[in-house]
Each structure stands twice: as structure tokens, then as C-alpha cells.
C-alpha positions in Angstrom: 17.8 -6.8 6.4 14.4 -5.5 5.4 13.5 -1.8 6.0 10.4 0.2 5.8 10.1 1.6 2.3 6.6 3.1 2.1 3.6 4.0 4.2 0.0 4.7 3.3 -3.1 5.8 5.0 -6.5 4.0 4.3 -9.6 6.1 5.1 -13.2 6.1 4.0 -12.9 9.9 3.5 -9.6 10.7 1.7 -10.9 14.2 0.7 -11.4 15.1 4.3 -7.9 13.7 5.1 -6.4 15.9 2.4 -8.2 19.0 3.6 -6.9 18.5 7.1 -3.4 17.2 6.5 -2.5 19.1 3.4 -2.4 22.6 5.0 -1.1 21.2 8.3 2.0 19.5 6.9 2.2 21.4 3.5 1.5 18.2 1.7 -0.1 18.0 -1.8 -1.8 14.9 -3.2 -1.5 13.5 -6.7 -4.0 11.0 -8.1 -2.2 7.8 -9.2 -2.9 4.4 -10.7 -6.0 5.3 -12.7 -7.4 3.9 -15.9 -8.4 0.5 -17.2 -4.8 -0.9 -17.1 -4.4 -0.1 -13.3 -4.3 -3.3 -11.2 -4.9 -1.5 -7.9 -8.6 -0.9 -8.6 -8.9 1.7 -5.8 -9.0 5.5 -5.4 -5.3 6.3 -4.6 -3.2 9.4 -4.2 0.5 9.9 -3.7 1.2 12.1 -0.6 3.7 14.7 -1.9 6.2 16.7 0.0 7.3 19.2 -2.6 8.4 17.0 -5.6 8.9 13.9 -3.4 6.3 11.1 -3.0 6.5 10.2 0.7 3.5 8.0 1.1 0.1 7.0 -0.2 -3.5 7.7 0.5 -6.3 5.1 -0.4 -10.0 5.2 -0.1 -11.3 2.3 2.1 -13.7 0.1 0.3 -17.3 0.7 1.5 -18.4 -2.9 0.7 -15.4 -4.8 2.0 -13.5 -5.0 5.3 -10.2 -4.9 3.4 -8.2 -2.7 3.4 -8.9 -1.7 7.0 -8.8 1.9 8.0 -5.4 2.9 9.5 -1.8 3.2 8.5 0.1 0.5 6.6 3.8 0.2 6.5 5.6 -1.5 3.6 8.7 -3.6 4.1 11.0 -4.3 1.1 11.6 -8.0 0.5 13.7 -9.9 -2.1 11.2 -12.7 -2.9 7.5 -11.7 -2.5 6.1 -15.3 -2.9 8.7 -16.8 -0.4 7.6 -14.1 2.1 4.0 -15.0 1.6 4.9 -18.6 2.4 6.7 -17.5 5.6 3.8 -15.4 6.7 1.4 -18.3 6.2 3.7 -20.6 8.1 3.8 -18.1 11.0 0.0 -18.0 11.2 -0.7 -14.9 9.1 -2.7 -14.7 5.9 -2.3 -13.1 2.4 -4.6 -10.1 2.0 -3.5 -9.2 -1.6 -1.2 -11.3 -3.8 1.5 -9.8 -6.0 0.1 -6.7 -7.8 2.0 -4.7 -10.4 2.2 -0.9 -10.1 3.5 -0.2 -13.6 6.9 -0.5 -15.0 9.0 -3.6 -14.6 10.3 -3.0 -11.1 7.4 -2.3 -8.8 5.3 -5.0 -7.2 3.6 -5.2 -3.9 1.3 -7.5 -1.8 -0.2 -7.2 1.6 -0.5 -9.7 4.4 -2.3 -9.8 7.8 -0.6 -10.9 10.9 -2.4 -13.2 13.5 -3.6 -10.1 15.4 -5.3 -8.5 12.3 -2.6 -5.9 11.5 -2.1 -5.4 7.7 1.5 -5.1 6.5 2.6 -4.3 3.0 5.4 -6.1 1.1 7.3 -4.4 -1.7 9.8 -5.8 -4.2 11.6 -4.6 -7.3 12.1 -8.3 -8.3 9.8 -10.0 -10.8 8.2 -13.4 -10.0 10.7 -16.3 -9.9 
């Protein structure tokens, strides 16, 4: 069984999001995935509740429709590439192929369902 393992908000104005939600929920925000070695290539913050990272915040790209503004949930899967195949067979499409987040146990990808909803896929397993 797969479960939701992460969520993130994509917005064109993450600073405004932080200014509103930080005080409201007592969240803090930590910049993450920076530098030339980062594969994400986007402005990204971890949403922190005390010492716990509970979600992510990403700046929506101004020159691209992807990622779309909204909330994305991440589902843990055993085999990322096999799940990509299942999504395609069911009429969805791959939005972002396997992307490393650092370390040897953190990879993700995103897919879009036939209605246009983006869903994240997360795995601790390396490519087969």
C-alpha cells in the first residue's frame, strides 16, 4: 500500500506565502537544494514545524506552466520507473523524471493525471 509521504505548495510568490503562513501556523522556512550540484533547479524551502520538516514550498516558474500553482501530494512507491509506466498506460503523463535530492535514498518524480492534477512520486530505491 502506498501512502502520502510529503506535500508541497507551489506559488509564484513564496515570500508572501511565508509572511502569511509562518506567523499563522508558527512555521519557519529553510532554504534547501541550492548550489550547482542541485538537480531541482528551483527556489525551494522546507516548511518547518519546530525541528521537523513537514512539507515544501517552491517558487512557480514564471516562464513555464510546470509546476502549476497549488498543492502537490507525494506518494511513496517501490519502483519509480514502473509507476511512470503505469501512469502512462492509464492516460497520464510524466511531468518530471527521476530526480535526485542528495544522498543515496531520496528520489522523486512527478506525473500529471488525465485531468491535469500533478502528483509527486517518492522512492528510497535506486533505479533498477
